[in-house]
N, CA, C and O atoms as a GROMACS GRO file, in nm:
protein
  508
    1MET      N    1   0.746   2.777   6.021
    1MET     CA    2   0.854   2.733   5.890
    1MET      C    3   0.739   2.644   5.823
    1MET      O    4   0.682   2.552   5.882
    2VAL      N    5   0.718   2.677   5.708
    2VAL     CA    6   0.663   2.587   5.648
    2VAL      C    7   0.742   2.502   5.532
    2VAL      O    8   0.787   2.544   5.426
    3VAL      N    9   0.744   2.352   5.591
    3VAL     CA   10   0.843   2.285   5.494
    3VAL      C   11   0.751   2.165   5.395
    3VAL      O   12   0.675   2.076   5.435
    4ALA      N   13   0.786   2.198   5.269
    4ALA     CA   14   0.698   2.133   5.146
    4ALA      C   15   0.694   1.994   5.182
    4ALA      O   16   0.784   1.954   5.255
    5HIS      N   17   0.582   1.895   5.132
    5HIS     CA   18   0.588   1.776   5.143
    5HIS      C   19   0.674   1.726   5.133
    5HIS      O   20   0.716   1.652   5.222
    6HIS      N   21   0.746   1.748   5.003
    6HIS     CA   22   0.849   1.682   4.951
    6HIS      C   23   1.017   1.667   5.018
    6HIS      O   24   1.097   1.574   5.026
    7GLU      N   25   1.018   1.823   5.063
    7GLU     CA   26   1.112   1.835   5.153
    7GLU      C   27   1.106   1.759   5.282
    7GLU      O   28   1.210   1.700   5.313
    8ARG      N   29   1.025   1.750   5.346
    8ARG     CA   30   1.030   1.669   5.430
    8ARG      C   31   1.012   1.531   5.425
    8ARG      O   32   1.038   1.465   5.526
    9HIS      N   33   0.971   1.479   5.325
    9HIS     CA   34   1.027   1.346   5.284
    9HIS      C   35   1.159   1.336   5.296
    9HIS      O   36   1.217   1.254   5.366
   10TYR      N   37   1.210   1.424   5.226
   10TYR     CA   38   1.372   1.408   5.179
   10TYR      C   39   1.449   1.396   5.295
   10TYR      O   40   1.537   1.311   5.300
   11LEU      N   41   1.420   1.489   5.410
   11LEU     CA   42   1.501   1.506   5.537
   11LEU      C   43   1.464   1.374   5.633
   11LEU      O   44   1.537   1.328   5.721
   12GLN      N   45   1.348   1.331   5.598
   12GLN     CA   46   1.331   1.206   5.677
   12GLN      C   47   1.408   1.102   5.626
   12GLN      O   48   1.478   1.032   5.699
   13GLY      N   49   1.398   1.083   5.480
   13GLY     CA   50   1.517   1.009   5.408
   13GLY      C   51   1.655   1.006   5.454
   13GLY      O   52   1.717   0.908   5.496
   14GLU      N   53   1.705   1.154   5.438
   14GLU     CA   54   1.846   1.150   5.490
   14GLU      C   55   1.866   1.125   5.662
   14GLU      O   56   1.973   1.107   5.722
   15VAL      N   57   1.760   1.128   5.704
   15VAL     CA   58   1.776   1.075   5.838
   15VAL      C   59   1.834   0.923   5.893
   15VAL      O   60   1.920   0.871   5.965
   16GLU      N   61   1.709   0.892   5.794
   16GLU     CA   62   1.736   0.739   5.787
   16GLU      C   63   1.836   0.681   5.732
   16GLU      O   64   1.874   0.567   5.760
   17MET      N   65   1.887   0.757   5.650
   17MET     CA   66   2.026   0.695   5.574
   17MET      C   67   2.142   0.719   5.697
   17MET      O   68   2.221   0.627   5.718
   18ARG      N   69   2.149   0.806   5.753
   18ARG     CA   70   2.266   0.844   5.854
   18ARG      C   71   2.232   0.733   6.007
   18ARG      O   72   2.311   0.686   6.089
   19LYS      N   73   2.111   0.724   5.998
   19LYS     CA   74   2.104   0.611   6.095
   19LYS      C   75   2.164   0.489   6.064
   19LYS      O   76   2.248   0.435   6.135
   20ARG      N   77   2.112   0.436   5.936
   20ARG     CA   78   2.143   0.314   5.890
   20ARG      C   79   2.341   0.258   5.881
   20ARG      O   80   2.396   0.148   5.890
   21VAL      N   81   2.410   0.451   5.852
   21VAL     CA   82   2.543   0.425   5.828
   21VAL      C   83   2.577   0.411   5.963
   21VAL      O   84   2.662   0.324   5.982
   22ALA      N   85   2.534   0.475   6.073
   22ALA     CA   86   2.571   0.454   6.207
   22ALA      C   87   2.576   0.352   6.240
   22ALA      O   88   2.673   0.321   6.309
   23ILE      N   89   2.469   0.247   6.206
   23ILE     CA   90   2.448   0.121   6.262
   23ILE      C   91   2.554   0.032   6.212
   23ILE      O   92   2.602  -0.047   6.293
   24VAL      N   93   2.610   0.034   6.056
   24VAL     CA   94   2.688   0.006   5.991
   24VAL      C   95   2.833   0.003   6.040
   24VAL      O   96   2.912  -0.091   6.051
   25VAL      N   97   2.845   0.147   6.071
   25VAL     CA   98   3.021   0.171   6.163
   25VAL      C   99   3.003   0.118   6.262
   25VAL      O  100   3.090   0.032   6.278
   26LEU      N  101   2.911   0.123   6.370
   26LEU     CA  102   2.924   0.044   6.508
   26LEU      C  103   2.921  -0.085   6.518
   26LEU      O  104   2.966  -0.139   6.619
   27SER      N  105   2.855  -0.170   6.394
   27SER     CA  106   2.907  -0.307   6.360
   27SER      C  107   3.032  -0.324   6.354
   27SER      O  108   3.103  -0.378   6.439
   28VAL      N  109   3.073  -0.264   6.222
   28VAL     CA  110   3.192  -0.304   6.220
   28VAL      C  111   3.311  -0.287   6.322
   28VAL      O  112   3.403  -0.366   6.342
   29LEU      N  113   3.283  -0.146   6.389
   29LEU     CA  114   3.381  -0.129   6.498
   29LEU      C  115   3.372  -0.244   6.600
   29LEU      O  116   3.476  -0.289   6.647
   30GLY      N  117   3.237  -0.299   6.641
   30GLY     CA  118   3.225  -0.375   6.735
   30GLY      C  119   3.277  -0.550   6.708
   30GLY      O  120   3.300  -0.638   6.791
   31LEU      N  121   3.282  -0.554   6.559
   31LEU     CA  122   3.351  -0.703   6.514
   31LEU      C  123   3.473  -0.692   6.517
   31LEU      O  124   3.539  -0.793   6.541
   32PHE      N  125   3.540  -0.564   6.495
   32PHE     CA  126   3.679  -0.534   6.485
   32PHE      C  127   3.720  -0.560   6.674
   32PHE      O  128   3.812  -0.634   6.710
   33ALA      N  129   3.648  -0.499   6.752
   33ALA     CA  130   3.674  -0.551   6.869
   33ALA      C  131   3.648  -0.693   6.932
   33ALA      O  132   3.712  -0.736   7.028
   34LEU      N  133   3.545  -0.761   6.868
   34LEU     CA  134   3.522  -0.882   6.918
   34LEU      C  135   3.611  -0.987   6.866
   34LEU      O  136   3.640  -1.089   6.929
   35VAL      N  137   3.659  -0.955   6.732
   35VAL     CA  138   3.784  -1.038   6.692
   35VAL      C  139   3.921  -1.009   6.747
   35VAL      O  140   4.009  -1.094   6.747
   36SER      N  141   3.942  -0.863   6.804
   36SER     CA  142   4.081  -0.837   6.878
   36SER      C  143   4.067  -0.904   7.013
   36SER      O  144   4.172  -0.937   7.069
   37CYS      N  145   3.941  -0.932   7.079
   37CYS     CA  146   3.912  -0.987   7.212
   37CYS      C  147   3.974  -1.159   7.169
   37CYS      O  148   4.074  -1.220   7.208
   38TRP      N  149   3.890  -1.190   7.094
   38TRP     CA  150   3.898  -1.343   7.050
   38TRP      C  151   4.036  -1.358   7.012
   38TRP      O  152   4.090  -1.448   7.078
   39VAL      N  153   4.127  -1.292   6.914
   39VAL     CA  154   4.248  -1.339   6.901
   39VAL      C  155   4.343  -1.299   7.037
   39VAL      O  156   4.451  -1.355   7.055
   40ASN      N  157   4.300  -1.218   7.110
   40ASN     CA  158   4.396  -1.220   7.250
   40ASN      C  159   4.350  -1.288   7.345
   40ASN      O  160   4.370  -1.261   7.463
   41THR      N  161   4.295  -1.368   7.310
   41THR     CA  162   4.200  -1.424   7.478
   41THR      C  163   4.313  -1.566   7.461
   41THR      O  164   4.318  -1.635   7.359
   42PRO      N  165   4.400  -1.591   7.590
   42PRO     CA  166   4.449  -1.721   7.540
   42PRO      C  167   4.323  -1.844   7.560
   42PRO      O  168   4.219  -1.838   7.625
   43SER      N  169   4.383  -1.957   7.475
   43SER     CA  170   4.271  -2.065   7.490
   43SER      C  171   4.292  -2.147   7.624
   43SER      O  172   4.397  -2.166   7.687
   44PRO      N  173   4.157  -2.193   7.652
   44PRO     CA  174   4.178  -2.291   7.796
   44PRO      C  175   4.302  -2.397   7.781
   44PRO      O  176   4.328  -2.449   7.672
   45THR      N  177   4.362  -2.419   7.882
   45THR     CA  178   4.487  -2.512   7.910
   45THR      C  179   4.450  -2.605   8.011
   45THR      O  180   4.404  -2.561   8.116
   46LYS      N  181   4.465  -2.740   7.992
   46LYS     CA  182   4.467  -2.820   8.063
   46LYS      C  183   4.574  -2.833   8.173
   46LYS      O  184   4.680  -2.871   8.124
   47VAL      N  185   4.581  -2.810   8.331
   47VAL     CA  186   4.652  -2.819   8.421
   47VAL      C  187   4.703  -2.963   8.427
   47VAL      O  188   4.626  -3.059   8.420
   48VAL      N  189   4.848  -2.977   8.440
   48VAL     CA  190   4.907  -3.115   8.423
   48VAL      C  191   5.011  -3.081   8.563
   48VAL      O  192   5.082  -2.981   8.570
   49PRO      N  193   5.001  -3.179   8.661
   49PRO     CA  194   5.112  -3.144   8.734
   49PRO      C  195   5.267  -3.176   8.696
   49PRO      O  196   5.276  -3.296   8.674
   50VAL      N  197   5.358  -3.129   8.685
   50VAL     CA  198   5.485  -3.167   8.648
   50VAL      C  199   5.593  -3.168   8.774
   50VAL      O  200   5.584  -3.085   8.865
   51ALA      N  201   5.685  -3.259   8.770
   51ALA     CA  202   5.811  -3.252   8.862
   51ALA      C  203   5.923  -3.141   8.812
   51ALA      O  204   5.969  -3.149   8.698
   52PHE      N  205   5.956  -3.058   8.884
   52PHE     CA  206   6.032  -2.944   8.848
   52PHE      C  207   6.154  -2.985   8.909
   52PHE      O  208   6.144  -3.046   9.015
   53HIS      N  209   6.269  -2.963   8.861
   53HIS     CA  210   6.411  -3.036   8.897
   53HIS      C  211   6.489  -2.882   8.856
   53HIS      O  212   6.463  -2.808   8.761
   54ALA      N  213   6.576  -2.870   8.946
   54ALA     CA  214   6.631  -2.733   8.983
   54ALA      C  215   6.736  -2.773   8.850
   54ALA      O  216   6.764  -2.891   8.827
   55VAL      N  217   6.783  -2.678   8.779
   55VAL     CA  218   6.842  -2.664   8.646
   55VAL      C  219   6.932  -2.532   8.685
   55VAL      O  220   6.883  -2.423   8.712
   56GLU      N  221   7.083  -2.565   8.682
   56GLU     CA  222   7.178  -2.481   8.708
   56GLU      C  223   7.170  -2.362   8.555
   56GLU      O  224   7.150  -2.393   8.437
   57ALA      N  225   7.188  -2.256   8.602
   57ALA     CA  226   7.171  -2.144   8.482
   57ALA      C  227   7.318  -2.129   8.457
   57ALA      O  228   7.403  -2.088   8.536
   58LYS      N  229   7.335  -2.174   8.317
   58LYS     CA  230   7.469  -2.170   8.248
   58LYS      C  231   7.490  -2.027   8.183
   58LYS      O  232   7.415  -1.986   8.095
   59ALA      N  233   7.625  -1.935   8.245
   59ALA     CA  234   7.626  -1.822   8.153
   59ALA      C  235   7.691  -1.875   8.011
   59ALA      O  236   7.756  -1.980   8.003
   60ALA      N  237   7.667  -1.798   7.915
   60ALA     CA  238   7.746  -1.827   7.801
   60ALA      C  239   7.895  -1.826   7.821
   60ALA      O  240   7.943  -1.721   7.865
   61ASP      N  241   7.974  -1.928   7.795
   61ASP     CA  242   8.080  -1.951   7.827
   61ASP      C  243   8.220  -1.926   7.712
   61ASP      O  244   8.334  -1.946   7.754
   62ILE      N  245   8.201  -1.891   7.601
   62ILE     CA  246   8.290  -1.876   7.513
   62ILE      C  247   8.284  -1.747   7.443
   62ILE      O  248   8.200  -1.717   7.359
   63LYS      N  249   8.414  -1.647   7.498
   63LYS     CA  250   8.443  -1.520   7.436
   63LYS      C  251   8.458  -1.546   7.260
   63LYS      O  252   8.536  -1.624   7.205
   64VAL      N  253   8.361  -1.456   7.195
   64VAL     CA  254   8.397  -1.453   7.060
   64VAL      C  255   8.530  -1.421   7.000
   64VAL      O  256   8.540  -1.305   7.038
   65PRO      N  257   8.630  -1.443   6.939
   65PRO     CA  258   8.734  -1.395   6.882
   65PRO      C  259   8.720  -1.309   6.744
   65PRO      O  260   8.640  -1.336   6.655
   66SER      N  261   8.800  -1.214   6.742
   66SER     CA  262   8.787  -1.168   6.627
   66SER      C  263   8.826  -1.232   6.494
   66SER      O  264   8.911  -1.322   6.501
   67PHE      N  265   8.785  -1.204   6.389
   67PHE     CA  266   8.768  -1.251   6.263
   67PHE      C  267   8.814  -1.190   6.183
   67PHE      O  268   8.875  -1.238   6.087
   68LEU      N  269   8.797  -1.067   6.203
   68LEU     CA  270   8.850  -0.964   6.073
   68LEU      C  271   9.010  -0.979   6.041
   68LEU      O  272   9.102  -0.998   6.121
   69GLY      N  273   9.014  -0.965   5.914
   69GLY     CA  274   9.111  -0.973   5.802
   69GLY      C  275   9.146  -1.110   5.786
   69GLY      O  276   9.230  -1.134   5.699
   70LEU      N  277   9.086  -1.233   5.872
   70LEU     CA  278   9.106  -1.366   5.845
   70LEU      C  279   9.066  -1.408   5.684
   70LEU      O  280   8.968  -1.362   5.624
   71LYS      N  281   9.158  -1.499   5.632
   71LYS     CA  282   9.122  -1.580   5.505
   71LYS      C  283   9.029  -1.702   5.558
   71LYS      O  284   9.040  -1.743   5.673
   72PRO      N  285   8.939  -1.755   5.470
   72PRO     CA  286   8.838  -1.860   5.513
   72PRO      C  287   8.923  -1.969   5.574
   72PRO      O  288   8.884  -2.005   5.685
   73ALA      N  289   8.997  -2.010   5.542
   73ALA     CA  290   9.091  -2.116   5.635
   73ALA      C  291   9.124  -2.132   5.737
   73ALA      O  292   9.119  -2.228   5.813
   74ASP      N  293   9.177  -1.996   5.748
   74ASP     CA  294   9.209  -1.950   5.889
   74ASP      C  295   9.101  -1.900   6.017
   74ASP      O  296   9.116  -1.898   6.139
   75ALA      N  297   8.980  -1.858   5.923
   75ALA     CA  298   8.848  -1.844   6.012
   75ALA      C  299   8.805  -1.957   6.080
   75ALA      O  300   8.772  -1.963   6.198
   76GLU      N  301   8.808  -2.061   5.984
   76GLU     CA  302   8.769  -2.167   6.022
   76GLU      C  303   8.852  -2.262   6.133
   76GLU      O  304   8.803  -2.336   6.219
   77LEU      N  305   8.970  -2.240   6.110
   77LEU     CA  306   9.059  -2.304   6.228
   77LEU      C  307   9.043  -2.215   6.376
   77LEU      O  308   9.030  -2.270   6.486
   78VAL      N  309   9.046  -2.080   6.357
   78VAL     CA  310   9.003  -2.024   6.494
   78VAL      C  311   8.880  -2.054   6.542
   78VAL      O  312   8.871  -2.064   6.664
   79ALA      N  313   8.773  -2.073   6.468
   79ALA     CA  314   8.622  -2.113   6.534
   79ALA      C  315   8.636  -2.221   6.571
   79ALA      O  316   8.580  -2.246   6.678
   80LYS      N  317   8.717  -2.339   6.501
   80LYS     CA  318   8.703  -2.480   6.602
   80LYS      C  319   8.756  -2.463   6.705
   80LYS      O  320   8.687  -2.497   6.801
   81GLY      N  321   8.890  -2.407   6.736
   81GLY     CA  322   8.951  -2.371   6.826
   81GLY      C  323   8.896  -2.315   6.950
   81GLY      O  324   8.930  -2.344   7.065
   82ALA      N  325   8.816  -2.240   6.914
   82ALA     CA  326   8.718  -2.138   7.030
   82ALA      C  327   8.601  -2.257   7.022
   82ALA      O  328   8.502  -2.210   7.079
   83GLY      N  329   8.580  -2.355   6.988
   83GLY     CA  330   8.454  -2.407   7.010
   83GLY      C  331   8.344  -2.360   6.938
   83GLY      O  332   8.239  -2.414   6.973
   84LEU      N  333   8.334  -2.281   6.851
   84LEU     CA  334   8.209  -2.256   6.753
   84LEU      C  335   8.209  -2.338   6.622
   84LEU      O  336   8.280  -2.433   6.589
   85GLU      N  337   8.100  -2.270   6.552
   85GLU     CA  338   8.088  -2.344   6.412
   85GLU      C  339   8.070  -2.208   6.323
   85GLU      O  340   8.007  -2.112   6.367
   86LEU      N  341   8.129  -2.209   6.195
   86LEU     CA  342   8.058  -2.110   6.104
   86LEU      C  343   7.957  -2.174   6.051
   86LEU      O  344   7.931  -2.286   6.007
   87GLY      N  345   7.887  -2.031   6.072
   87GLY     CA  346   7.742  -2.081   5.979
   87GLY      C  347   7.778  -2.042   5.844
   87GLY      O  348   7.861  -2.076   5.760
   88GLN      N  349   7.647  -1.922   5.861
   88GLN     CA  350   7.614  -1.886   5.692
   88GLN      C  351   7.736  -1.760   5.667
   88GLN      O  352   7.766  -1.688   5.762
   89SER      N  353   7.789  -1.744   5.556
   89SER     CA  354   7.879  -1.661   5.511
   89SER      C  355   7.823  -1.554   5.415
   89SER      O  356   7.708  -1.576   5.377
   90PHE      N  357   7.876  -1.456   5.376
   90PHE     CA  358   7.842  -1.362   5.277
   90PHE      C  359   7.948  -1.303   5.200
   90PHE      O  360   8.065  -1.321   5.232
   91VAL      N  361   7.916  -1.235   5.102
   91VAL     CA  362   8.056  -1.184   5.035
   91VAL      C  363   7.997  -1.042   4.994
   91VAL      O  364   7.889  -1.032   4.935
   92TRP      N  365   8.060  -0.953   5.023
   92TRP     CA  366   8.034  -0.805   4.967
   92TRP      C  367   8.150  -0.741   4.930
   92TRP      O  368   8.258  -0.748   4.987
   93THR      N  369   8.109  -0.655   4.794
   93THR     CA  370   8.226  -0.602   4.721
   93THR      C  371   8.265  -0.484   4.839
   93THR      O  372   8.198  -0.420   4.921
   94THR      N  373   8.409  -0.489   4.803
   94THR     CA  374   8.483  -0.423   4.890
   94THR      C  375   8.558  -0.294   4.780
   94THR      O  376   8.573  -0.309   4.658
   95PRO      N  377   8.592  -0.188   4.847
   95PRO     CA  378   8.667  -0.069   4.770
   95PRO      C  379   8.825  -0.084   4.748
   95PRO      O  380   8.894  -0.022   4.668
   96THR      N  381   8.866  -0.182   4.841
   96THR     CA  382   9.012  -0.212   4.841
   96THR      C  383   9.026  -0.328   4.816
   96THR      O  384   8.947  -0.415   4.854
   97LYS      N  385   9.164  -0.353   4.724
   97LYS     CA  386   9.213  -0.515   4.730
   97LYS      C  387   9.233  -0.595   4.870
   97LYS      O  388   9.201  -0.707   4.909
   98LYS      N  389   9.304  -0.483   4.926
   98LYS     CA  390   9.344  -0.534   5.063
   98LYS      C  391   9.251  -0.626   5.165
   98LYS      O  392   9.298  -0.695   5.255
   99GLU      N  393   9.097  -0.613   5.131
   99GLU     CA  394   9.007  -0.684   5.187
   99GLU      C  395   8.977  -0.783   5.133
   99GLU      O  396   8.924  -0.865   5.209
  100ASP      N  397   8.991  -0.821   5.004
  100ASP     CA  398   8.957  -0.911   4.914
  100ASP      C  399   8.975  -1.046   4.984
  100ASP      O  400   9.077  -1.063   5.051
  101GLY      N  401   8.880  -1.148   4.974
  101GLY     CA  402   8.904  -1.273   5.020
  101GLY      C  403   8.932  -1.289   5.180
  101GLY      O  404   8.986  -1.392   5.220
  102ARG      N  405   8.897  -1.187   5.270
  102ARG     CA  406   8.941  -1.192   5.410
  102ARG      C  407   8.791  -1.124   5.448
  102ARG      O  408   8.726  -1.047   5.377
  103VAL      N  409   8.755  -1.180   5.590
  103VAL     CA  410   8.673  -1.132   5.675
  103VAL      C  411   8.645  -0.996   5.718
  103VAL      O  412   8.712  -0.963   5.816
  104ILE      N  413   8.549  -0.891   5.665
  104ILE     CA  414   8.531  -0.775   5.672
  104ILE      C  415   8.428  -0.751   5.789
  104ILE      O  416   8.433  -0.649   5.858
  105ALA      N  417   8.337  -0.847   5.807
  105ALA     CA  418   8.246  -0.806   5.929
  105ALA      C  419   8.214  -0.950   5.973
  105ALA      O  420   8.250  -1.053   5.916
  106GLN      N  421   8.125  -0.937   6.109
  106GLN     CA  422   8.110  -1.070   6.172
  106GLN      C  423   8.007  -1.057   6.256
  106GLN      O  424   7.980  -0.950   6.310
  107THR      N  425   7.929  -1.185   6.276
  107THR     CA  426   7.802  -1.171   6.387
  107THR      C  427   7.794  -1.328   6.458
  107THR      O  428   7.772  -1.432   6.396
  108PRO      N  429   7.814  -1.316   6.584
  108PRO     CA  430   7.836  -1.199   6.693
  108PRO      C  431   7.989  -1.095   6.681
  108PRO      O  432   8.083  -1.144   6.619
  109LYS      N  433   8.002  -0.962   6.740
  109LYS     CA  434   8.095  -0.898   6.755
  109LYS      C  435   8.185  -0.987   6.827
  109LYS      O  436   8.144  -1.084   6.891
  110ALA      N  437   8.346  -0.944   6.813
  110ALA     CA  438   8.452  -0.996   6.896
  110ALA      C  439   8.424  -0.937   7.046
  110ALA      O  440   8.374  -0.830   7.080
  111GLY      N  441   8.476  -1.047   7.125
  111GLY     CA  442   8.446  -1.035   7.267
  111GLY      C  443   8.266  -1.040   7.341
  111GLY      O  444   8.242  -1.022   7.460
  112GLU      N  445   8.165  -1.067   7.240
  112GLU     CA  446   8.037  -1.102   7.280
  112GLU      C  447   8.083  -1.246   7.321
  112GLU      O  448   8.181  -1.311   7.284
  113ARG      N  449   7.953  -1.282   7.433
  113ARG     CA  450   8.008  -1.413   7.513
  113ARG      C  451   7.888  -1.481   7.452
  113ARG      O  452   7.779  -1.425   7.440
  114VAL      N  453   7.918  -1.622   7.407
  114VAL     CA  454   7.803  -1.714   7.333
  114VAL      C  455   7.821  -1.852   7.398
  114VAL      O  456   7.912  -1.861   7.480
  115ASP      N  457   7.738  -1.975   7.371
  115ASP     CA  458   7.728  -2.082   7.419
  115ASP      C  459   7.864  -2.159   7.317
  115ASP      O  460   7.936  -2.106   7.232
  116ALA      N  461   7.861  -2.267   7.355
  116ALA     CA  462   7.968  -2.347   7.275
  116ALA      C  463   7.887  -2.418   7.163
  116ALA      O  464   7.776  -2.466   7.182
  117GLY      N  465   7.941  -2.420   7.064
  117GLY     CA  466   7.894  -2.491   6.950
  117GLY      C  467   7.821  -2.350   6.832
  117GLY      O  468   7.788  -2.364   6.714
  118TYR      N  469   7.816  -2.243   6.904
  118TYR     CA  470   7.736  -2.111   6.839
  118TYR      C  471   7.752  -2.074   6.689
  118TYR      O  472   7.861  -2.024   6.664
  119SER      N  473   7.689  -2.084   6.610
  119SER     CA  474   7.696  -2.061   6.445
  119SER      C  475   7.714  -1.941   6.435
  119SER      O  476   7.626  -1.866   6.476
  120LEU      N  477   7.851  -1.880   6.369
  120LEU     CA  478   7.894  -1.741   6.342
  120LEU      C  479   7.862  -1.714   6.208
  120LEU      O  480   7.870  -1.801   6.121
  121GLN      N  481   7.822  -1.580   6.184
  121GLN     CA  482   7.793  -1.542   6.048
  121GLN      C  483   7.928  -1.466   6.033
  121GLN      O  484   7.987  -1.404   6.122
  122LEU      N  485   7.972  -1.486   5.885
  122LEU     CA  486   8.106  -1.403   5.873
  122LEU      C  487   8.056  -1.362   5.711
  122LEU      O  488   7.980  -1.425   5.638
  123VAL      N  489   8.142  -1.213   5.681
  123VAL     CA  490   8.117  -1.112   5.568
  123VAL      C  491   8.277  -1.170   5.514
  123VAL      O  492   8.372  -1.185   5.590
  124TYR      N  493   8.276  -1.190   5.404
  124TYR     CA  494   8.399  -1.162   5.294
  124TYR      C  495   8.406  -1.089   5.212
  124TYR      O  496   8.310  -1.080   5.136
  125GLY      N  497   8.529  -0.999   5.188
  125GLY     CA  498   8.543  -0.936   5.102
  125GLY      C  499   8.574  -0.964   4.944
  125GLY      O  500   8.650  -1.054   4.909
  126LYS      N  501   8.524  -0.900   4.873
  126LYS     CA  502   8.570  -0.900   4.712
  126LYS      C  503   8.549  -0.795   4.653
  126LYS      O  504   8.454  -0.718   4.644
  127TYR      N  505   8.686  -0.802   4.600
  127TYR     CA  506   8.727  -0.677   4.498
  127TYR      C  507   8.718  -0.683   4.356
  127TYR      O  508   8.750  -0.586   4.288
   0.00000   0.00000   0.00000
């Protein structure tokens, strides 16, 4: 097959362009691999001798009471009585007047075990 001089020159240019694109793509992929290895490689650390002391593992000792239906003042009394703290509270619009000003949700749920002083999150209804 006889290929005209300009067509052969075009084909060589096409091959060269594809080689350059392949080199760029492989370079970028290699850079990503290098960065990934660098990010995931732990930094060198200095080993320092440490004295270890046995620490008794302590399970969460307070069972969270139910606050559902309580007004804010009553919820505070129950929390303090249980050795817990009231943390952030939220207000949600409720469909019934019965839930107005009362706890309609809590985190953690009643019955879960937590450490003394744990901060509870309560949600109060607003009609």
